[in-house]
KEKE-3310 file (N, C-alpha, C; in steps of 0.2 Angstrom, whole numbers, plus 5000, padded with zeros to 4 digits):
npx = (5016:5001:4987:4979:4966:4956:4940:4929:4913:4899:4885:4868:4871:4883:4901:4906:4919:4927:4935:4946:4954:4965:4955:4943:4930:4935:4933:4921:4919:4911:4912:4926:4935:4933:4938:4952:4956:4955:4963:4976:4988:4991:4996:4987:4980:4972:4959:4947:4942:4943:4935:4928:4927:4919:4908:4904:4902:4891:4881:4880:4875:4863:4856:4855:4846:4835:4833:4840:4840:4847:4865:4877:4891:4909:4915:4926:4925:4934:4937:4933:4928:4916:4912:4910:4900:4889:4889:4885:4872:4867:4867:4856:4845:4831:4829:4822:4818:4820:4830:4832:4846:4846:4838:4847:4857:4851:4848:4861:4864:4869:4863:4865:4874:4872:4878:4890:4886:4883:4896:4902:4895:4900:4913:4911:4917:4911:4899:4882:4883:4885:4872:4872:4866:4852:4850:4843:4837:4829:4817:4813:4821:4833:4850:4867:4877:4891:4898:4893:4884:4870:4862:4865:4861:4848:4844:4847:4838:4826:4827:4825:4812:4810:4803:4805:4808:4811)
npy = (5426:5421:5431:5433:5437:5442:5445:5449:5446:5450:5439:5432:5419:5419:5424:5426:5422:5428:5423:5428:5423:5428:5437:5430:5422:5411:5404:5402:5404:5398:5404:5407:5396:5387:5395:5397:5384:5380:5389:5388:5385:5394:5410:5425:5441:5453:5463:5472:5483:5480:5480:5468:5460:5468:5468:5455:5454:5463:5456:5445:5451:5456:5444:5438:5447:5444:5449:5445:5432:5425:5423:5434:5432:5431:5415:5401:5386:5373:5357:5339:5331:5325:5331:5345:5343:5340:5352:5361:5356:5359:5373:5375:5373:5382:5397:5395:5382:5364:5349:5332:5321:5310:5315:5323:5314:5307:5317:5320:5308:5298:5287:5279:5285:5292:5294:5299:5311:5317:5319:5327:5338:5341:5345:5357:5372:5384:5388:5393:5402:5392:5383:5371:5369:5367:5354:5340:5326:5312:5310:5323:5327:5336:5334:5331:5346:5354:5344:5342:5352:5355:5365:5377:5374:5373:5387:5394:5388:5391:5405:5406:5401:5388:5371:5358:5344:5345)
npz = (5355:5364:5366:5381:5391:5405:5414:5427:5434:5444:5448:5450:5452:5458:5457:5440:5429:5415:5400:5387:5373:5360:5355:5355:5364:5376:5388:5401:5418:5433:5447:5458:5462:5452:5441:5445:5445:5432:5425:5429:5423:5413:5409:5412:5409:5419:5413:5412:5405:5391:5375:5370:5381:5389:5381:5383:5397:5397:5390:5398:5409:5404:5401:5414:5419:5413:5400:5389:5377:5368:5365:5357:5353:5349:5349:5354:5355:5361:5357:5355:5340:5342:5355:5350:5341:5350:5358:5348:5346:5359:5358:5351:5358:5363:5374:5390:5387:5389:5386:5385:5390:5382:5371:5365:5362:5352:5342:5338:5331:5339:5347:5358:5366:5378:5391:5387:5381:5393:5398:5388:5391:5403:5400:5393:5391:5391:5399:5401:5389:5379:5382:5392:5404:5401:5398:5405:5415:5408:5414:5418:5428:5438:5434:5436:5436:5430:5436:5451:5454:5454:5460:5454:5441:5443:5447:5435:5426:5432:5431:5418:5416:5414:5413:5425:5436:5453)
capx = (5013:4994:4985:4974:4964:4950:4937:4925:4906:4894:4878:4864:4874:4890:4906:4908:4925:4926:4942:4947:4960:4965:4949:4938:4928:4937:4930:4917:4920:4906:4916:4934:4938:4934:4943:4959:4958:4955:4968:4982:4995:4992:4996:4981:4980:4965:4958:4939:4941:4943:4929:4925:4925:4914:4902:4902:4899:4885:4877:4878:4871:4856:4854:4853:4840:4829:4832:4843:4839:4853:4871:4880:4898:4913:4917:4930:4924:4939:4935:4933:4922:4909:4910:4908:4893:4885:4889:4881:4865:4865:4866:4850:4840:4829:4829:4816:4816:4825:4830:4836:4853:4844:4836:4853:4861:4847:4849:4867:4864:4873:4857:4868:4880:4869:4883:4895:4883:4885:4904:4903:4892:4904:4919:4909:4921:4907:4893:4877:4884:4883:4868:4872:4861:4846:4850:4841:4836:4823:4811:4813:4824:4840:4855:4874:4879:4898:4899:4887:4882:4863:4859:4866:4857:4841:4844:4847:4832:4821:4827:4822:4806:4810:4800:4809:4806:4816)
capy = (5424:5421:5436:5430:5442:5440:5449:5445:5450:5446:5437:5428:5412:5420:5427:5423:5424:5428:5423:5429:5422:5430:5440:5425:5420:5404:5401:5406:5400:5400:5404:5408:5390:5384:5399:5396:5377:5380:5393:5388:5384:5399:5417:5429:5448:5456:5469:5473:5488:5477:5480:5462:5458:5473:5465:5448:5456:5466:5451:5441:5455:5456:5437:5437:5452:5441:5453:5442:5425:5422:5427:5435:5433:5426:5410:5396:5380:5368:5350:5334:5332:5323:5337:5350:5341:5340:5359:5364:5354:5362:5380:5376:5373:5389:5399:5392:5375:5359:5343:5326:5319:5305:5319:5326:5309:5305:5323:5320:5302:5293:5286:5275:5289:5296:5295:5303:5317:5320:5320:5333:5344:5343:5348:5363:5378:5390:5387:5398:5404:5386:5381:5364:5369:5366:5347:5337:5319:5310:5311:5330:5329:5339:5330:5335:5352:5356:5339:5340:5359:5356:5371:5382:5373:5375:5394:5396:5385:5395:5412:5405:5399:5381:5366:5352:5341:5347)
capz = (5362:5364:5371:5385:5396:5408:5418:5432:5435:5449:5446:5455:5454:5460:5452:5434:5426:5407:5398:5380:5370:5353:5353:5355:5371:5376:5394:5406:5424:5438:5454:5458:5463:5445:5437:5447:5443:5425:5422:5433:5420:5407:5411:5410:5412:5421:5409:5412:5400:5384:5372:5370:5388:5391:5378:5386:5403:5396:5388:5403:5414:5401:5402:5421:5421:5409:5394:5383:5377:5364:5365:5351:5355:5345:5353:5351:5359:5359:5360:5350:5335:5346:5359:5346:5339:5356:5360:5343:5347:5365:5357:5347:5363:5365:5380:5393:5386:5391:5382:5389:5387:5377:5366:5362:5358:5346:5338:5334:5328:5343:5352:5364:5369:5383:5396:5383:5381:5400:5399:5384:5394:5409:5397:5390:5394:5389:5401:5400:5382:5376:5387:5395:5410:5398:5397:5411:5415:5404:5418:5419:5435:5437:5435:5437:5432:5432:5441:5456:5456:5452:5462:5448:5435:5445:5447:5428:5423:5435:5428:5411:5416:5411:5417:5427:5443:5458)
cpx = (5005:4992:4979:4973:4958:4947:4932:4918:4902:4888:4874:4867:4881:4895:4907:4914:4925:4933:4942:4954:4960:4959:4943:4936:4930:4935:4926:4917:4915:4910:4923:4937:4939:4939:4950:4961:4959:4960:4974:4988:4996:4991:4990:4983:4973:4964:4950:4937:4941:4936:4925:4923:4920:4907:4900:4899:4892:4879:4875:4874:4863:4853:4851:4847:4834:4828:4836:4842:4844:4859:4874:4887:4903:4916:4922:4930:4929:4937:4935:4928:4916:4907:4907:4901:4888:4884:4885:4874:4863:4863:4859:4844:4837:4829:4822:4814:4822:4825:4834:4842:4851:4842:4842:4857:4857:4848:4856:4869:4869:4868:4860:4873:4877:4874:4889:4893:4884:4892:4905:4900:4897:4911:4917:4913:4917:4900:4889:4878:4882:4879:4867:4867:4854:4845:4848:4839:4830:4817:4810:4817:4831:4845:4862:4875:4886:4899:4893:4883:4875:4860:4860:4862:4850:4840:4843:4840:4826:4821:4824:4815:4805:4807:4805:4806:4812:4816)
cpy = (5425:5427:5434:5435:5439:5446:5445:5450:5446:5445:5434:5421:5413:5423:5423:5426:5423:5428:5424:5427:5423:5433:5436:5423:5413:5400:5405:5401:5403:5399:5404:5401:5387:5388:5397:5389:5376:5384:5393:5388:5390:5406:5421:5436:5450:5462:5470:5479:5486:5477:5474:5459:5462:5470:5459:5450:5459:5461:5446:5444:5455:5449:5436:5442:5449:5445:5450:5434:5421:5427:5428:5437:5428:5421:5405:5390:5375:5362:5345:5335:5330:5329:5343:5349:5342:5348:5362:5362:5358:5370:5381:5375:5380:5390:5397:5385:5370:5353:5338:5324:5314:5309:5321:5320:5307:5311:5322:5313:5297:5291:5282:5279:5294:5298:5300:5310:5321:5323:5326:5339:5346:5346:5354:5369:5385:5390:5393:5400:5398:5383:5374:5364:5367:5358:5344:5330:5318:5311:5318:5332:5332:5334:5334:5341:5354:5351:5338:5347:5360:5362:5377:5381:5375:5382:5396:5394:5389:5402:5411:5403:5392:5376:5360:5350:5342:5341)
cpz = (5361:5369:5374:5391:5399:5412:5423:5433:5440:5446:5451:5456:5456:5455:5446:5431:5419:5405:5390:5378:5362:5351:5352:5363:5371:5383:5398:5413:5429:5445:5453:5458:5456:5441:5439:5445:5436:5421:5425:5429:5414:5410:5408:5413:5413:5417:5407:5407:5393:5382:5372:5377:5391:5388:5381:5393:5402:5394:5393:5408:5411:5402:5409:5423:5417:5402:5388:5383:5372:5364:5358:5352:5351:5350:5350:5356:5357:5362:5354:5345:5338:5351:5356:5343:5344:5358:5355:5344:5354:5363:5353:5352:5365:5372:5383:5391:5388:5386:5387:5386:5381:5370:5362:5358:5352:5340:5334:5331:5332:5349:5358:5368:5374:5388:5393:5382:5388:5401:5394:5387:5400:5406:5393:5394:5394:5392:5401:5392:5378:5382:5390:5401:5407:5397:5404:5410:5410:5408:5421:5426:5433:5438:5435:5433:5434:5437:5445:5458:5453:5454:5457:5443:5437:5445:5440:5425:5426:5432:5421:5411:5413:5416:5419:5434:5447:5463)
residu = (MET:ASN:SER:ARG:ILE:TYR:SER:ARG:THR:GLU:THR:LEU:ILE:GLY:ASP:ILE:TYR:ILE:VAL:LEU:GLU:GLU:GLU:LEU:LEU:SER:ALA:VAL:TYR:ILE:GLY:GLU:GLU:ASP:PHE:LEU:ALA:GLY:GLU:GLU:GLU:CYS:PRO:LEU:ARG:PHE:ASP:PRO:SER:ASP:PRO:LEU:LEU:LYS:LYS:CYS:THR:LEU:GLN:LEU:ASP:GLU:TYR:PHE:ARG:GLY:GLU:ARG:LYS:VAL:PHE:ASP:LEU:PRO:ILE:ASP:PRO:GLN:GLY:THR:ILE:PHE:GLN:ARG:ALA:VAL:TRP:LYS:GLU:LEU:SER:LEU:ILE:PRO:PHE:GLY:GLU:THR:ARG:SER:TYR:GLN:ASP:ILE:ALA:VAL:LYS:ILE:GLY:LYS:GLU:LYS:ALA:VAL:ARG:ALA:ILE:GLY:GLN:ALA:ASN:LYS:ALA:ASN:ARG:LEU:PRO:ILE:ILE:ILE:PRO:CYS:HIS:ARG:VAL:ILE:GLY:LYS:ASN:LYS:SER:LEU:THR:GLY:TYR:ALA:GLY:THR:ARG:THR:ASP:ILE:LYS:GLU:LYS:LEU:LEU:ILE:LEU:GLU:GLY:ALA:GLY:PHE:ASN:SER)
# end
């Protein structure tokens, strides 16, 4: 049986739920509603004392205090080959910088896949860790984050000092 545990931490964007599966970070949820929707079918055990969950919480706390720019956590992003290519490219966007959906499409060699880049972002189960919030519109405008939650994207980009049009 898979070992699945979780913890919760409070941040400036609300509660964040951190899920580990088999000693790998498998999901980060922003808000209880997303957590309950994303984990409704698989049993989880609450264990904030787990060393890896503590490390994840510490690194998120450091990020929100502006002390951490890069995460060092064992992750297991589950997705298609295309999604994993997008997420790999997102992970290369430096703290405080942004890229457009078009930029990401060009980087992965799929110039016409701009909408698919958006869908891959939406499917990212490790937001903040894999920084999908750093992808904005070509005109520097904020576009959907976790669907329609651009307020979260805005807070994260302000925290990082990234430029965008509001």
